[in-house]
LUMKOL-681192 format. One record per residue (C-alpha): residue in three letters; x, y, z; residue number from 1. Coordinates in steps of 0.02 Angstrom, whole numbers, padded with zeros to 5 digits. Layout:
{residu=ALA	east=X	north=Y	up=Z	num=NUM};
...
end
This chain:
{residu=MET	east=-00002	north=-00001	up=00005	num=1};
{residu=LEU	east=00138	north=00121	up=00043	num=2};
{residu=GLY	east=00219	north=00095	up=-00137	num=3};
{residu=GLN	east=00056	north=00124	up=-00218	num=4};
{residu=HIS	east=00029	north=00294	up=-00126	num=5};
{residu=ALA	east=00205	north=00349	up=-00173	num=6};
{residu=LYS	east=00169	north=00310	up=-00350	num=7};
{residu=GLN	east=00015	north=00415	up=-00350	num=8};
{residu=ARG	east=00105	north=00563	up=-00272	num=9};
{residu=LEU	east=00248	north=00559	up=-00397	num=10};
{residu=SER	east=00132	north=00568	up=-00544	num=11};
{residu=ARG	east=00105	north=00731	up=-00645	num=12};
{residu=PRO	east=-00015	north=00850	up=-00569	num=13};
{residu=GLY	east=-00181	north=00866	up=-00658	num=14};
{residu=GLN	east=-00167	north=00698	up=-00744	num=15};
{residu=GLN	east=-00295	north=00569	up=-00708	num=16};
{residu=GLN	east=-00220	north=00420	up=-00616	num=17};
{residu=CYS	east=-00243	north=00234	up=-00659	num=18};
{residu=ILE	east=-00249	north=00104	up=-00528	num=19};
{residu=CYS	east=-00232	north=-00042	up=-00643	num=20};
{residu=GLY	east=-00056	north=-00087	up=-00574	num=21};
{residu=THR	east=00019	north=-00266	up=-00586	num=22};
{residu=LEU	east=00114	north=-00370	up=-00459	num=23};
{residu=GLN	east=00268	north=-00369	up=-00571	num=24};
{residu=GLY	east=00283	north=-00174	up=-00547	num=25};
{residu=ARG	east=00274	north=-00136	up=-00732	num=26};
{residu=ARG	east=00212	north=00037	up=-00782	num=27};
{residu=PRO	east=00030	north=00028	up=-00830	num=28};
{residu=ARG	east=-00021	north=00075	up=-01007	num=29};
{residu=CYS	east=-00196	north=00145	up=-01033	num=30};
{residu=SER	east=-00261	north=00189	up=-01207	num=31};
{residu=TRP	east=-00379	north=00320	up=-01142	num=32};
{residu=SER	east=-00240	north=00426	up=-01061	num=33};
{residu=ARG	east=-00139	north=00435	up=-01224	num=34};
{residu=SER	east=-00293	north=00489	up=-01322	num=35};
{residu=TYR	east=-00323	north=00618	up=-01191	num=36};
{residu=ARG	east=-00158	north=00694	up=-01216	num=37};
{residu=LYS	east=-00164	north=00693	up=-01404	num=38};
{residu=SER	east=-00334	north=00781	up=-01405	num=39};
{residu=GLY	east=-00267	north=00915	up=-01287	num=40};
{residu=ARG	east=-00122	north=00951	up=-01403	num=41};
{residu=ALA	east=-00235	north=00958	up=-01555	num=42};
{residu=SER	east=-00347	north=01079	up=-01470	num=43};
{residu=VAL	east=-00204	north=01193	up=-01424	num=44};
{residu=VAL	east=-00137	north=01188	up=-01605	num=45};
{residu=ALA	east=-00311	north=01229	up=-01666	num=46};
{residu=VAL	east=-00328	north=01381	up=-01554	num=47};
{residu=ARG	east=-00154	north=01443	up=-01600	num=48};
{residu=ALA	east=-00192	north=01427	up=-01785	num=49};
{residu=SER	east=-00355	north=01527	up=-01769	num=50};
{residu=VAL	east=-00264	north=01668	up=-01675	num=51};
{residu=ASP	east=-00129	north=01675	up=-01810	num=52};
{residu=ILE	east=-00266	north=01691	up=-01940	num=53};
{residu=GLU	east=-00353	north=01833	up=-01848	num=54};
{residu=GLU	east=-00192	north=01928	up=-01830	num=55};
{residu=GLU	east=-00150	north=01913	up=-02012	num=56};
{residu=ASP	east=-00322	north=01972	up=-02054	num=57};
{residu=LEU	east=-00301	north=02119	up=-01940	num=58};
{residu=LEU	east=-00135	north=02169	up=-02023	num=59};
{residu=GLN	east=-00229	north=02177	up=-02191	num=60};
{residu=VAL	east=-00335	north=02317	up=-02131	num=61};
{residu=LYS	east=-00304	north=02476	up=-02233	num=62};
{residu=ASP	east=-00224	north=02626	up=-02133	num=63};
{residu=ARG	east=-00225	north=02526	up=-01973	num=64};
{residu=HIS	east=-00077	north=02629	up=-01907	num=65};
{residu=LYS	east=-00190	north=02783	up=-01909	num=66};
{residu=TRP	east=-00286	north=02707	up=-01765	num=67};
{residu=TYR	east=-00139	north=02751	up=-01652	num=68};
{residu=GLU	east=-00092	north=02921	up=-01718	num=69};
{residu=PRO	east=-00123	north=03080	up=-01609	num=70};
{residu=LYS	east=-00257	north=03187	up=-01679	num=71};
{residu=PHE	east=-00299	north=03370	up=-01645	num=72};
{residu=CYS	east=-00480	north=03412	up=-01614	num=73};
{residu=ALA	east=-00594	north=03456	up=-01764	num=74};
{residu=GLU	east=-00459	north=03421	up=-01890	num=75};
{residu=ASP	east=-00577	north=03303	up=-01978	num=76};
{residu=GLN	east=-00725	north=03427	up=-01974	num=77};
{residu=PRO	east=-00784	north=03525	up=-02127	num=78};
{residu=ASP	east=-00715	north=03702	up=-02166	num=79};
{residu=TRP	east=-00889	north=03773	up=-02183	num=80};
{residu=ASN	east=-01030	north=03767	up=-02062	num=81};
{residu=ILE	east=-01212	north=03816	up=-02076	num=82};
{residu=GLY	east=-01266	north=03966	up=-01976	num=83};
{residu=SER	east=-01431	north=04061	up=-01967	num=84};
{residu=PHE	east=-01485	north=04240	up=-01992	num=85};
{residu=VAL	east=-01519	north=04338	up=-01829	num=86};
{residu=SER	east=-01541	north=04517	up=-01877	num=87};
{residu=SER	east=-01492	north=04659	up=-01996	num=88};
{residu=GLN	east=-01485	north=04840	up=-01951	num=89};
{residu=GLN	east=-01441	north=05000	up=-02050	num=90};
{residu=VAL	east=-01314	north=05093	up=-01941	num=91};
{residu=SER	east=-01261	north=05226	up=-02069	num=92};
{residu=PRO	east=-01305	north=05271	up=-02249	num=93};
{residu=GLU	east=-01158	north=05161	up=-02302	num=94};
{residu=TYR	east=-01142	north=05023	up=-02177	num=95};
{residu=ARG	east=-01263	north=04883	up=-02120	num=96};
{residu=LEU	east=-01237	north=04778	up=-01962	num=97};
{residu=VAL	east=-01279	north=04598	up=-02000	num=98};
{residu=THR	east=-01284	north=04471	up=-01859	num=99};
{residu=VAL	east=-01282	north=04278	up=-01890	num=100};
{residu=GLU	east=-01274	north=04132	up=-01774	num=101};
{residu=ALA	east=-01112	north=04035	up=-01805	num=102};
{residu=GLU	east=-01034	north=03870	up=-01747	num=103};
{residu=VAL	east=-00892	north=03906	up=-01619	num=104};
{residu=SER	east=-00866	north=03739	up=-01538	num=105};
{residu=ARG	east=-00683	north=03682	up=-01526	num=106};
{residu=GLU	east=-00746	north=03507	up=-01570	num=107};
{residu=ARG	east=-00808	north=03567	up=-01735	num=108};
{residu=ILE	east=-00696	north=03719	up=-01775	num=109};
{residu=PRO	east=-00505	north=03690	up=-01778	num=110};
{residu=LEU	east=-00396	north=03821	up=-01698	num=111};
{residu=ARG	east=-00323	north=03873	up=-01863	num=112};
{residu=SER	east=-00495	north=03920	up=-01935	num=113};
{residu=ALA	east=-00566	north=04000	up=-01777	num=114};
{residu=TYR	east=-00593	north=04184	up=-01731	num=115};
{residu=LYS	east=-00451	north=04215	up=-01613	num=116};
{residu=ALA	east=-00401	north=04400	up=-01621	num=117};
{residu=ALA	east=-00484	north=04568	up=-01658	num=118};
{residu=GLY	east=-00445	north=04620	up=-01841	num=119};
{residu=GLN	east=-00477	north=04450	up=-01924	num=120};
{residu=ARG	east=-00601	north=04443	up=-02065	num=121};
{residu=ALA	east=-00745	north=04328	up=-02080	num=122};
{residu=CYS	east=-00771	north=04221	up=-02234	num=123};
{residu=VAL	east=-00957	north=04207	up=-02268	num=124};
{residu=ARG	east=-01065	north=04152	up=-02411	num=125};
{residu=VAL	east=-01248	north=04162	up=-02437	num=126};
{residu=ASN	east=-01354	north=04029	up=-02526	num=127};
{residu=ASN	east=-01191	north=03943	up=-02582	num=128};
{residu=GLY	east=-01141	north=04096	up=-02678	num=129};
{residu=VAL	east=-00986	north=04194	up=-02688	num=130};
{residu=GLU	east=-00865	north=04197	up=-02540	num=131};
{residu=ARG	east=-00860	north=04365	up=-02457	num=132};
{residu=HIS	east=-00726	north=04424	up=-02328	num=133};
{residu=CYS	east=-00810	north=04543	up=-02203	num=134};
{residu=THR	east=-00754	north=04653	up=-02057	num=135};
{residu=VAL	east=-00804	north=04576	up=-01888	num=136};
{residu=ALA	east=-00877	north=04693	up=-01760	num=137};
{residu=SER	east=-00904	north=04568	up=-01622	num=138};
{residu=PRO	east=-00760	north=04522	up=-01505	num=139};
{residu=PRO	east=-00675	north=04356	up=-01511	num=140};
{residu=PHE	east=-00770	north=04226	up=-01424	num=141};
{residu=PRO	east=-00718	north=04193	up=-01245	num=142};
{residu=GLU	east=-00648	north=04030	up=-01186	num=143};
{residu=THR	east=-00801	north=04009	up=-01069	num=144};
{residu=VAL	east=-00917	north=03968	up=-01212	num=145};
{residu=ASN	east=-00805	north=03813	up=-01250	num=146};
{residu=GLU	east=-00798	north=03747	up=-01072	num=147};
{residu=LEU	east=-00891	north=03584	up=-01107	num=148};
{residu=PRO	east=-00810	north=03547	up=-01278	num=149};
{residu=LEU	east=-00634	north=03578	up=-01204	num=150};
{residu=PHE	east=-00679	north=03470	up=-01058	num=151};
{residu=LYS	east=-00729	north=03329	up=-01176	num=152};
{residu=VAL	east=-00579	north=03355	up=-01291	num=153};
{residu=ARG	east=-00457	north=03327	up=-01148	num=154};
{residu=GLY	east=-00545	north=03154	up=-01123	num=155};
{residu=ASP	east=-00610	north=03204	up=-00947	num=156};
{residu=LEU	east=-00765	north=03118	up=-00883	num=157};
{residu=PHE	east=-00889	north=03165	up=-00754	num=158};
{residu=ALA	east=-00922	north=03041	up=-00610	num=159};
{residu=HIS	east=-01074	north=02963	up=-00687	num=160};
{residu=GLU	east=-01001	north=02944	up=-00863	num=161};
{residu=ILE	east=-00919	north=02796	up=-00952	num=162};
{residu=LYS	east=-00812	north=02806	up=-01109	num=163};
{residu=LEU	east=-00928	north=02788	up=-01252	num=164};
{residu=PRO	east=-00925	north=02865	up=-01429	num=165};
{residu=ARG	east=-01015	north=03033	up=-01426	num=166};
{residu=GLU	east=-01060	north=03158	up=-01556	num=167};
{residu=PRO	east=-00958	north=03321	up=-01556	num=168};
{residu=ILE	east=-01035	north=03459	up=-01442	num=169};
{residu=SER	east=-01109	north=03600	up=-01543	num=170};
{residu=VAL	east=-01092	north=03785	up=-01469	num=171};
{residu=LYS	east=-01180	north=03929	up=-01561	num=172};
{residu=ALA	east=-01131	north=04112	up=-01541	num=173};
{residu=GLU	east=-01182	north=04271	up=-01622	num=174};
{residu=LEU	east=-01062	north=04346	up=-01749	num=175};
{residu=THR	east=-01086	north=04526	up=-01801	num=176};
{residu=LEU	east=-01022	north=04586	up=-01971	num=177};
{residu=LEU	east=-01008	north=04766	up=-02042	num=178};
{residu=VAL	east=-01047	north=04759	up=-02225	num=179};
{residu=THR	east=-01082	north=04875	up=-02371	num=180};
{residu=ARG	east=-01192	north=04853	up=-02521	num=181};
{residu=LYS	east=-01042	north=04867	up=-02640	num=182};
{residu=GLU	east=-00932	north=04740	up=-02555	num=183};
{residu=ALA	east=-01057	north=04608	up=-02504	num=184};
{residu=PRO	east=-01227	north=04630	up=-02586	num=185};
{residu=GLU	east=-01285	north=04457	up=-02534	num=186};
{residu=LEU	east=-01255	north=04493	up=-02351	num=187};
{residu=TYR	east=-01316	north=04670	up=-02360	num=188};
{residu=GLY	east=-01485	north=04608	up=-02424	num=189};
{residu=MET	east=-01494	north=04447	up=-02320	num=190};
{residu=GLY	east=-01652	north=04391	up=-02236	num=191};
{residu=PRO	east=-01717	north=04250	up=-02125	num=192};
{residu=ASP	east=-01751	north=04135	up=-02275	num=193};
{residu=ASP	east=-01573	north=04141	up=-02343	num=194};
{residu=VAL	east=-01446	north=04006	up=-02301	num=195};
{residu=VAL	east=-01281	north=04072	up=-02230	num=196};
{residu=GLU	east=-01120	north=03975	up=-02211	num=197};
{residu=VAL	east=-00968	north=04026	up=-02108	num=198};
{residu=GLY	east=-00796	north=03973	up=-02160	num=199};
{residu=PRO	east=-00618	north=03990	up=-02091	num=200};
{residu=PHE	east=-00572	north=04164	up=-02027	num=201};
{residu=GLY	east=-00438	north=04255	up=-02129	num=202};
{residu=GLY	east=-00284	north=04339	up=-02066	num=203};
{residu=GLU	east=-00207	north=04341	up=-01895	num=204};
{residu=GLY	east=-00288	north=04499	up=-01832	num=205};
{residu=LEU	east=-00199	north=04645	up=-01750	num=206};
{residu=ASP	east=-00022	north=04609	up=-01698	num=207};
{residu=LEU	east=-00037	north=04663	up=-01518	num=208};
{residu=ARG	east=00073	north=04529	up=-01445	num=209};
{residu=GLY	east=00214	north=04584	up=-01560	num=210};
{residu=SER	east=00202	north=04769	up=-01530	num=211};
{residu=PRO	east=00246	north=04877	up=-01376	num=212};
{residu=LEU	east=00060	north=04930	up=-01361	num=213};
{residu=MET	east=00030	north=04770	up=-01265	num=214};
{residu=ALA	east=00143	north=04830	up=-01122	num=215};
{residu=ILE	east=00039	north=04935	up=-01006	num=216};
{residu=TYR	east=00193	north=05016	up=-00918	num=217};
{residu=GLN	east=00285	north=05055	up=-01083	num=218};
{residu=CYS	east=00132	north=05134	up=-01160	num=219};
{residu=PRO	east=00014	north=05191	up=-01027	num=220};
{residu=THR	east=-00058	north=05318	up=-01150	num=221};
{residu=ILE	east=-00130	north=05266	up=-01313	num=222};
{residu=VAL	east=-00202	north=05369	up=-01457	num=223};
{residu=ILE	east=-00314	north=05278	up=-01581	num=224};
{residu=PHE	east=-00357	north=05346	up=-01755	num=225};
{residu=VAL	east=-00515	north=05265	up=-01831	num=226};
{residu=SER	east=-00612	north=05289	up=-01993	num=227};
{residu=GLY	east=-00720	north=05183	up=-02107	num=228};
{residu=ARG	east=-00728	north=04997	up=-02066	num=229};
{residu=GLY	east=-00599	north=05021	up=-01928	num=230};
{residu=ILE	east=-00738	north=05064	up=-01809	num=231};
{residu=ALA	east=-00795	north=04883	up=-01814	num=232};
{residu=THR	east=-00614	north=04826	up=-01767	num=233};
{residu=LEU	east=-00613	north=04956	up=-01629	num=234};
{residu=ARG	east=-00769	north=04884	up=-01556	num=235};
{residu=ALA	east=-00704	north=04708	up=-01563	num=236};
{residu=LEU	east=-00544	north=04759	up=-01474	num=237};
{residu=LEU	east=-00624	north=04864	up=-01339	num=238};
{residu=GLU	east=-00757	north=04730	up=-01299	num=239};
{residu=SER	east=-00633	north=04588	up=-01299	num=240};
{residu=SER	east=-00631	north=04469	up=-01145	num=241};
{residu=PRO	east=-00475	north=04460	up=-01036	num=242};
{residu=ASP	east=-00429	north=04285	up=-01106	num=243};
{residu=VAL	east=-00389	north=04354	up=-01281	num=244};
{residu=ALA	east=-00266	north=04489	up=-01333	num=245};
{residu=ASN	east=-00336	north=04665	up=-01286	num=246};
{residu=LEU	east=-00281	north=04836	up=-01227	num=247};
{residu=ASN	east=-00310	north=04804	up=-01041	num=248};
{residu=LEU	east=-00406	north=04971	up=-01029	num=249};
{residu=ALA	east=-00424	north=04965	up=-00838	num=250};
{residu=PHE	east=-00230	north=04982	up=-00820	num=251};
{residu=ARG	east=-00201	north=05125	up=-00944	num=252};
{residu=ARG	east=-00176	north=05306	up=-00895	num=253};
{residu=ASP	east=-00268	north=05381	up=-01045	num=254};
{residu=VAL	east=-00345	north=05310	up=-01203	num=255};
{residu=ARG	east=-00404	north=05430	up=-01340	num=256};
{residu=VAL	east=-00504	north=05381	up=-01492	num=257};
{residu=TYR	east=-00513	north=05500	up=-01638	num=258};
{residu=TYR	east=-00651	north=05449	up=-01753	num=259};
{residu=LYS	east=-00660	north=05530	up=-01922	num=260};
{residu=VAL	east=-00826	north=05524	up=-02022	num=261};
{residu=PRO	east=-00891	north=05621	up=-02172	num=262};
{residu=ASN	east=-01041	north=05688	up=-02070	num=263};
{residu=SER	east=-01133	north=05661	up=-01911	num=264};
{residu=ALA	east=-01255	north=05536	up=-01996	num=265};
{residu=SER	east=-01112	north=05424	up=-02034	num=266};
{residu=ILE	east=-01066	north=05389	up=-01855	num=267};
{residu=VAL	east=-01070	north=05202	up=-01821	num=268};
{residu=PHE	east=-01091	north=05129	up=-01647	num=269};
{residu=GLY	east=-01124	north=05297	up=-01569	num=270};
{residu=ASP	east=-01239	north=05225	up=-01444	num=271};
{residu=ARG	east=-01092	north=05116	up=-01375	num=272};
{residu=PHE	east=-00974	north=05263	up=-01342	num=273};
{residu=GLU	east=-01031	north=05282	up=-01162	num=274};
{residu=GLU	east=-01007	north=05098	up=-01130	num=275};
{residu=TRP	east=-00831	north=05103	up=-01199	num=276};
{residu=GLU	east=-00784	north=05254	up=-01091	num=277};
{residu=ALA	east=-00851	north=05158	up=-00937	num=278};
{residu=LEU	east=-00724	north=05015	up=-00970	num=279};
{residu=GLY	east=-00577	north=05132	up=-00921	num=280};
{residu=PRO	east=-00498	north=05305	up=-00957	num=281};
{residu=VAL	east=-00572	north=05306	up=-01132	num=282};
{residu=ARG	east=-00630	north=05456	up=-01227	num=283};
{residu=VAL	east=-00708	north=05454	up=-01398	num=284};
{residu=LEU	east=-00690	north=05609	up=-01502	num=285};
{residu=THR	east=-00772	north=05623	up=-01673	num=286};
{residu=THR	east=-00718	north=05738	up=-01812	num=287};
{residu=THR	east=-00778	north=05780	up=-01985	num=288};
{residu=VAL	east=-00620	north=05867	up=-02040	num=289};
{residu=SER	east=-00455	north=05772	up=-02015	num=290};
{residu=PHE	east=-00357	north=05674	up=-01887	num=291};
{residu=GLN	east=-00234	north=05820	up=-01870	num=292};
{residu=ASP	east=-00369	north=05943	up=-01824	num=293};
{residu=ALA	east=-00444	north=05820	up=-01702	num=294};
{residu=PHE	east=-00279	north=05791	up=-01618	num=295};
{residu=ASP	east=-00233	north=05979	up=-01607	num=296};
{residu=ASP	east=-00409	north=06024	up=-01544	num=297};
{residu=ASP	east=-00398	north=05903	up=-01397	num=298};
{residu=GLN	east=-00321	north=06011	up=-01264	num=299};
{residu=SER	east=-00353	north=05897	up=-01123	num=300};
{residu=LEU	east=-00230	north=05768	up=-01183	num=301};
{residu=THR	east=-00060	north=05770	up=-01092	num=302};
{residu=TYR	east=00062	north=05643	up=-01154	num=303};
{residu=ASP	east=00240	north=05593	up=-01161	num=304};
{residu=PRO	east=00299	north=05535	up=-01336	num=305};
{residu=ASP	east=00415	north=05405	up=-01256	num=306};
{residu=THR	east=00273	north=05321	up=-01160	num=307};
{residu=THR	east=00136	north=05344	up=-01290	num=308};
{residu=GLY	east=00081	north=05221	up=-01423	num=309};
{residu=ALA	east=-00033	north=05248	up=-01576	num=310};
{residu=LEU	east=-00150	north=05127	up=-01656	num=311};
{residu=ILE	east=-00218	north=05159	up=-01830	num=312};
{residu=LEU	east=-00382	north=05074	up=-01878	num=313};
{residu=VAL	east=-00436	north=05132	up=-02045	num=314};
{residu=GLY	east=-00494	north=04969	up=-02132	num=315};
{residu=GLY	east=-00369	north=04972	up=-02276	num=316};
{residu=ASP	east=-00392	north=05155	up=-02323	num=317};
{residu=GLU	east=-00215	north=05207	up=-02377	num=318};
{residu=GLU	east=-00247	north=05398	up=-02375	num=319};
{residu=ALA	east=-00321	north=05388	up=-02202	num=320};
{residu=GLU	east=-00172	north=05282	up=-02137	num=321};
{residu=LYS	east=-00052	north=05403	up=-02212	num=322};
{residu=ALA	east=-00133	north=05552	up=-02129	num=323};
{residu=ALA	east=-00136	north=05462	up=-01958	num=324};
{residu=ARG	east=00049	north=05424	up=-01982	num=325};
{residu=GLU	east=00086	north=05613	up=-02013	num=326};
{residu=VAL	east=00000	north=05653	up=-01851	num=327};
{residu=CYS	east=00112	north=05529	up=-01757	num=328};
{residu=ARG	east=00263	north=05595	up=-01843	num=329};
{residu=ASP	east=00225	north=05775	up=-01793	num=330};
{residu=ALA	east=00189	north=05725	up=-01615	num=331};
{residu=GLU	east=00346	north=05625	up=-01611	num=332};
{residu=ILE	east=00254	north=05457	up=-01572	num=333};
{residu=THR	east=00367	north=05318	up=-01637	num=334};
{residu=ARG	east=00269	north=05163	up=-01567	num=335};
{residu=VAL	east=00136	north=05146	up=-01704	num=336};
{residu=LEU	east=00028	north=04990	up=-01748	num=337};
{residu=ALA	east=-00087	north=04991	up=-01898	num=338};
{residu=ASP	east=-00217	north=04867	up=-01947	num=339};
{residu=SER	east=-00134	north=04849	up=-02121	num=340};
{residu=ALA	east=00019	north=04765	up=-02039	num=341};
{residu=GLN	east=-00016	north=04579	up=-02032	num=342};
{residu=PRO	east=00081	north=04478	up=-01913	num=343};
{residu=ALA	east=00181	north=04325	up=-01970	num=344};
{residu=PRO	east=00075	north=04166	up=-01996	num=345};
{residu=VAL	east=00056	north=04056	up=-01844	num=346};
{residu=GLN	east=00147	north=03885	up=-01867	num=347};
{residu=PHE	east=00022	north=03758	up=-01798	num=348};
{residu=LEU	east=00082	north=03589	up=-01743	num=349};
{residu=SER	east=00054	north=03437	up=-01858	num=350};
{residu=ALA	east=-00018	north=03272	up=-01800	num=351};
{residu=ASN	east=00137	north=03191	up=-01870	num=352};
{residu=PRO	east=00293	north=03250	up=-01777	num=353};
{residu=PHE	east=00404	north=03195	up=-01915	num=354};
{residu=VAL	east=00307	north=03293	up=-02052	num=355};
{residu=ASP	east=00452	north=03415	up=-02076	num=356};
{residu=ILE	east=00579	north=03274	up=-02090	num=357};
{residu=GLU	east=00474	north=03180	up=-02216	num=358};
{residu=SER	east=00444	north=03332	up=-02322	num=359};
{residu=GLY	east=00622	north=03401	up=-02306	num=360};
{residu=GLY	east=00561	north=03561	up=-02229	num=361};
{residu=ARG	east=00659	north=03708	up=-02177	num=362};
{residu=ARG	east=00652	north=03658	up=-01995	num=363};
{residu=PHE	east=00732	north=03496	up=-02024	num=364};
{residu=ASN	east=00869	north=03574	up=-02133	num=365};
{residu=ARG	east=00910	north=03703	up=-01994	num=366};
{residu=SER	east=00926	north=03564	up=-01866	num=367};
{residu=VAL	east=01041	north=03463	up=-01979	num=368};
{residu=SER	east=01152	north=03613	up=-02013	num=369};
{residu=SER	east=01169	north=03656	up=-01829	num=370};
{residu=ILE	east=01215	north=03474	up=-01791	num=371};
{residu=LYS	east=01349	north=03482	up=-01927	num=372};
{residu=GLY	east=01415	north=03647	up=-01866	num=373};
end
């Protein structure tokens, strides 16, 4: 009995034991145990074969590597988005203020196509017609309107949520445009029954970040020369939220706006002058003569040319810009920023970090030359 127990303990674990031993001590041979081991090996081989086939099929999937590439939000969204008509108001004999509801969600609008700074121009078309580039009067949209889309883009979840595919969040906001009948007849006469589309915004806007005017201690005093469509850019700049580039009016010593118009009936946004003056030390002075006369007649302005900056917003009018620069030259104001000066294009990151290397871009060439040097 002791030998029988020892023989059972020395056997392989998990293998079914056979008790058909003989008195001669020969090792028992059971046909069913051998067949059991053969069937087990066959099943393992069959499973491995099936796995290999599935992996080979998976490798055949087209563009499988793109499943693992990083992607920026809204890069696969269309460039044009459907908007809706809100209102249209005649604000002067020449200009009409048109307001549309546009898509501003960061899940639907990529950063390169978004409205980011005052001075950018909106690309709009009505009834699938001609693309029109219009001056924007409303300030850039604050970051607070994209709180939920940005929360989702980061991959964050609330306590009650689970990771499931969800549709991009849509956020609508009002976009106000200043148009003329000559430049954009479709927008000028647009009504509620028309279909409006908003595309990528053009330009980089005012180059405040690259100019000394952004520094409140270097330029505590700012004089602004405005005419024509530049009044829309002025409104967008003065009413901008703190999370976008603005003049920080509350920290300035003095801000003077010289608004040149042909006559009193041509004043645009005259009802908002008091609101602008309540934002800080701002005074809006209108003139029907010239910038030089308006600047000379302002006896209440005390300034130091070394700590004064000038901003010229004339909407592309070369003669008006030249007249404003002459005033700055006579006043010895050297820090001047005009809306005609466009900053350098912003270089956005690519989803593929080796895109410059693959295309032989300038960045790759510079890095190679620096390594060789």
